[in-house]
Chimera marker file (.cmm) of the C-alpha trace (Angstrom):
<marker_set name="trace">
<marker id="1" x="74.088" y="-67.648" z="-1.957" r="1" g="1" b="0" radius="0.5"/>
<marker id="2" x="70.943" y="-65.516" z="-2.237" r="1" g="1" b="0" radius="0.5"/>
<marker id="3" x="72.221" y="-64.031" z="-5.480" r="1" g="1" b="0" radius="0.5"/>
<marker id="4" x="72.733" y="-67.487" z="-6.960" r="1" g="1" b="0" radius="0.5"/>
<marker id="5" x="69.225" y="-68.515" z="-5.912" r="1" g="1" b="0" radius="0.5"/>
<marker id="6" x="67.774" y="-65.391" z="-7.518" r="1" g="1" b="0" radius="0.5"/>
<marker id="7" x="69.700" y="-65.999" z="-10.741" r="1" g="1" b="0" radius="0.5"/>
<marker id="8" x="68.509" y="-69.616" z="-10.881" r="1" g="1" b="0" radius="0.5"/>
<marker id="9" x="64.936" y="-68.509" z="-10.219" r="1" g="1" b="0" radius="0.5"/>
<marker id="10" x="65.015" y="-65.913" z="-13.003" r="1" g="1" b="0" radius="0.5"/>
<marker id="11" x="66.663" y="-68.368" z="-15.391" r="1" g="1" b="0" radius="0.5"/>
<marker id="12" x="63.985" y="-70.930" z="-14.571" r="1" g="1" b="0" radius="0.5"/>
<marker id="13" x="61.236" y="-68.385" z="-15.162" r="1" g="1" b="0" radius="0.5"/>
<marker id="14" x="62.658" y="-67.464" z="-18.562" r="1" g="1" b="0" radius="0.5"/>
<marker id="15" x="63.142" y="-71.093" z="-19.569" r="1" g="1" b="0" radius="0.5"/>
<marker id="16" x="59.564" y="-71.906" z="-18.584" r="1" g="1" b="0" radius="0.5"/>
<marker id="17" x="58.326" y="-69.081" z="-20.800" r="1" g="1" b="0" radius="0.5"/>
<marker id="18" x="60.505" y="-69.804" z="-23.821" r="1" g="1" b="0" radius="0.5"/>
<marker id="19" x="60.533" y="-73.615" z="-23.640" r="1" g="1" b="0" radius="0.5"/>
<marker id="20" x="56.953" y="-74.606" z="-22.771" r="1" g="1" b="0" radius="0.5"/>
<marker id="21" x="57.403" y="-78.188" z="-24.022" r="1" g="1" b="0" radius="0.5"/>
<marker id="22" x="60.151" y="-78.797" z="-21.464" r="1" g="1" b="0" radius="0.5"/>
<marker id="23" x="58.583" y="-77.217" z="-18.376" r="1" g="1" b="0" radius="0.5"/>
<marker id="24" x="58.691" y="-80.383" z="-16.301" r="1" g="1" b="0" radius="0.5"/>
<marker id="25" x="62.326" y="-81.078" z="-17.138" r="1" g="1" b="0" radius="0.5"/>
<marker id="26" x="63.358" y="-77.485" z="-16.426" r="1" g="1" b="0" radius="0.5"/>
<marker id="27" x="61.602" y="-77.478" z="-13.054" r="1" g="1" b="0" radius="0.5"/>
<marker id="28" x="63.111" y="-80.806" z="-11.979" r="1" g="1" b="0" radius="0.5"/>
<marker id="29" x="66.645" y="-79.896" z="-13.085" r="1" g="1" b="0" radius="0.5"/>
<marker id="30" x="66.571" y="-76.524" z="-11.327" r="1" g="1" b="0" radius="0.5"/>
<marker id="31" x="65.087" y="-78.066" z="-8.176" r="1" g="1" b="0" radius="0.5"/>
<marker id="32" x="67.911" y="-80.610" z="-8.247" r="1" g="1" b="0" radius="0.5"/>
<marker id="33" x="70.429" y="-77.763" z="-8.660" r="1" g="1" b="0" radius="0.5"/>
<marker id="34" x="68.974" y="-75.972" z="-5.633" r="1" g="1" b="0" radius="0.5"/>
<marker id="35" x="69.648" y="-79.077" z="-3.518" r="1" g="1" b="0" radius="0.5"/>
<marker id="36" x="73.001" y="-79.893" z="-5.124" r="1" g="1" b="0" radius="0.5"/>
<marker id="37" x="74.342" y="-76.362" z="-4.633" r="1" g="1" b="0" radius="0.5"/>
<marker id="38" x="73.208" y="-76.291" z="-1.009" r="1" g="1" b="0" radius="0.5"/>
<marker id="39" x="70.635" y="-73.538" z="-1.436" r="1" g="1" b="0" radius="0.5"/>
<marker id="40" x="67.994" y="-75.918" z="-0.078" r="1" g="1" b="0" radius="0.5"/>
<marker id="41" x="69.338" y="-78.397" z="2.497" r="1" g="1" b="0" radius="0.5"/>
<marker id="42" x="68.693" y="-82.038" z="1.647" r="1" g="1" b="0" radius="0.5"/>
<marker id="43" x="66.910" y="-82.737" z="4.929" r="1" g="1" b="0" radius="0.5"/>
<marker id="44" x="64.316" y="-79.995" z="4.253" r="1" g="1" b="0" radius="0.5"/>
<marker id="45" x="63.322" y="-80.984" z="0.725" r="1" g="1" b="0" radius="0.5"/>
<marker id="46" x="60.076" y="-82.799" z="1.553" r="1" g="1" b="0" radius="0.5"/>
<marker id="47" x="59.012" y="-80.383" z="4.282" r="1" g="1" b="0" radius="0.5"/>
<marker id="48" x="59.467" y="-77.447" z="1.868" r="1" g="1" b="0" radius="0.5"/>
<marker id="49" x="57.052" y="-78.832" z="-0.721" r="1" g="1" b="0" radius="0.5"/>
<marker id="50" x="53.546" y="-77.384" z="-0.411" r="1" g="1" b="0" radius="0.5"/>
<marker id="51" x="51.595" y="-80.597" z="-0.814" r="1" g="1" b="0" radius="0.5"/>
<marker id="52" x="48.245" y="-78.769" z="-0.867" r="1" g="1" b="0" radius="0.5"/>
<marker id="53" x="49.260" y="-77.000" z="-4.082" r="1" g="1" b="0" radius="0.5"/>
<marker id="54" x="50.556" y="-80.234" z="-5.636" r="1" g="1" b="0" radius="0.5"/>
<marker id="55" x="47.277" y="-82.024" z="-4.868" r="1" g="1" b="0" radius="0.5"/>
<marker id="56" x="45.200" y="-79.067" z="-6.098" r="1" g="1" b="0" radius="0.5"/>
<marker id="57" x="47.064" y="-79.053" z="-9.427" r="1" g="1" b="0" radius="0.5"/>
<marker id="58" x="46.709" y="-82.830" z="-9.706" r="1" g="1" b="0" radius="0.5"/>
<marker id="59" x="42.969" y="-82.622" z="-9.073" r="1" g="1" b="0" radius="0.5"/>
<marker id="60" x="42.577" y="-79.829" z="-11.603" r="1" g="1" b="0" radius="0.5"/>
<marker id="61" x="44.467" y="-81.833" z="-14.220" r="1" g="1" b="0" radius="0.5"/>
<marker id="62" x="42.233" y="-84.828" z="-13.541" r="1" g="1" b="0" radius="0.5"/>
<marker id="63" x="39.059" y="-82.794" z="-14.000" r="1" g="1" b="0" radius="0.5"/>
<marker id="64" x="40.400" y="-81.178" z="-17.178" r="1" g="1" b="0" radius="0.5"/>
<marker id="65" x="41.269" y="-84.568" z="-18.671" r="1" g="1" b="0" radius="0.5"/>
<marker id="66" x="37.710" y="-85.768" z="-18.010" r="1" g="1" b="0" radius="0.5"/>
<marker id="67" x="36.161" y="-82.775" z="-19.712" r="1" g="1" b="0" radius="0.5"/>
<link id1="1" id2="2" r="1" g="1" b="0" radius="0.2"/>
<link id1="2" id2="3" r="1" g="1" b="0" radius="0.2"/>
<link id1="3" id2="4" r="1" g="1" b="0" radius="0.2"/>
<link id1="4" id2="5" r="1" g="1" b="0" radius="0.2"/>
<link id1="5" id2="6" r="1" g="1" b="0" radius="0.2"/>
<link id1="6" id2="7" r="1" g="1" b="0" radius="0.2"/>
<link id1="7" id2="8" r="1" g="1" b="0" radius="0.2"/>
<link id1="8" id2="9" r="1" g="1" b="0" radius="0.2"/>
<link id1="9" id2="10" r="1" g="1" b="0" radius="0.2"/>
<link id1="10" id2="11" r="1" g="1" b="0" radius="0.2"/>
<link id1="11" id2="12" r="1" g="1" b="0" radius="0.2"/>
<link id1="12" id2="13" r="1" g="1" b="0" radius="0.2"/>
<link id1="13" id2="14" r="1" g="1" b="0" radius="0.2"/>
<link id1="14" id2="15" r="1" g="1" b="0" radius="0.2"/>
<link id1="15" id2="16" r="1" g="1" b="0" radius="0.2"/>
<link id1="16" id2="17" r="1" g="1" b="0" radius="0.2"/>
<link id1="17" id2="18" r="1" g="1" b="0" radius="0.2"/>
<link id1="18" id2="19" r="1" g="1" b="0" radius="0.2"/>
<link id1="19" id2="20" r="1" g="1" b="0" radius="0.2"/>
<link id1="20" id2="21" r="1" g="1" b="0" radius="0.2"/>
<link id1="21" id2="22" r="1" g="1" b="0" radius="0.2"/>
<link id1="22" id2="23" r="1" g="1" b="0" radius="0.2"/>
<link id1="23" id2="24" r="1" g="1" b="0" radius="0.2"/>
<link id1="24" id2="25" r="1" g="1" b="0" radius="0.2"/>
<link id1="25" id2="26" r="1" g="1" b="0" radius="0.2"/>
<link id1="26" id2="27" r="1" g="1" b="0" radius="0.2"/>
<link id1="27" id2="28" r="1" g="1" b="0" radius="0.2"/>
<link id1="28" id2="29" r="1" g="1" b="0" radius="0.2"/>
<link id1="29" id2="30" r="1" g="1" b="0" radius="0.2"/>
<link id1="30" id2="31" r="1" g="1" b="0" radius="0.2"/>
<link id1="31" id2="32" r="1" g="1" b="0" radius="0.2"/>
<link id1="32" id2="33" r="1" g="1" b="0" radius="0.2"/>
<link id1="33" id2="34" r="1" g="1" b="0" radius="0.2"/>
<link id1="34" id2="35" r="1" g="1" b="0" radius="0.2"/>
<link id1="35" id2="36" r="1" g="1" b="0" radius="0.2"/>
<link id1="36" id2="37" r="1" g="1" b="0" radius="0.2"/>
<link id1="37" id2="38" r="1" g="1" b="0" radius="0.2"/>
<link id1="38" id2="39" r="1" g="1" b="0" radius="0.2"/>
<link id1="39" id2="40" r="1" g="1" b="0" radius="0.2"/>
<link id1="40" id2="41" r="1" g="1" b="0" radius="0.2"/>
<link id1="41" id2="42" r="1" g="1" b="0" radius="0.2"/>
<link id1="42" id2="43" r="1" g="1" b="0" radius="0.2"/>
<link id1="43" id2="44" r="1" g="1" b="0" radius="0.2"/>
<link id1="44" id2="45" r="1" g="1" b="0" radius="0.2"/>
<link id1="45" id2="46" r="1" g="1" b="0" radius="0.2"/>
<link id1="46" id2="47" r="1" g="1" b="0" radius="0.2"/>
<link id1="47" id2="48" r="1" g="1" b="0" radius="0.2"/>
<link id1="48" id2="49" r="1" g="1" b="0" radius="0.2"/>
<link id1="49" id2="50" r="1" g="1" b="0" radius="0.2"/>
<link id1="50" id2="51" r="1" g="1" b="0" radius="0.2"/>
<link id1="51" id2="52" r="1" g="1" b="0" radius="0.2"/>
<link id1="52" id2="53" r="1" g="1" b="0" radius="0.2"/>
<link id1="53" id2="54" r="1" g="1" b="0" radius="0.2"/>
<link id1="54" id2="55" r="1" g="1" b="0" radius="0.2"/>
<link id1="55" id2="56" r="1" g="1" b="0" radius="0.2"/>
<link id1="56" id2="57" r="1" g="1" b="0" radius="0.2"/>
<link id1="57" id2="58" r="1" g="1" b="0" radius="0.2"/>
<link id1="58" id2="59" r="1" g="1" b="0" radius="0.2"/>
<link id1="59" id2="60" r="1" g="1" b="0" radius="0.2"/>
<link id1="60" id2="61" r="1" g="1" b="0" radius="0.2"/>
<link id1="61" id2="62" r="1" g="1" b="0" radius="0.2"/>
<link id1="62" id2="63" r="1" g="1" b="0" radius="0.2"/>
<link id1="63" id2="64" r="1" g="1" b="0" radius="0.2"/>
<link id1="64" id2="65" r="1" g="1" b="0" radius="0.2"/>
<link id1="65" id2="66" r="1" g="1" b="0" radius="0.2"/>
<link id1="66" id2="67" r="1" g="1" b="0" radius="0.2"/>
</marker_set>
C-alpha cells in the first residue's frame, strides 16, 4: 500500500509540473484516488486536511488579486 501511495504521489508531482493548467483537477482526482483505494480512510479525510495551510493560501490569493 505504501508503494502505491508513493507512486501516486510521484505521478501527481510530475503531472503538476508538466500540466500547470490542470493543477486543481490533478490534485482533486489524486486525492479522490487516495480515498477510493483505501490509502486514506474515509473517516479521516477532514481531520487530515491542514486547514491553516488552506486558509493561508486563500488569504494570499485574495491579497494577490487585490494588488
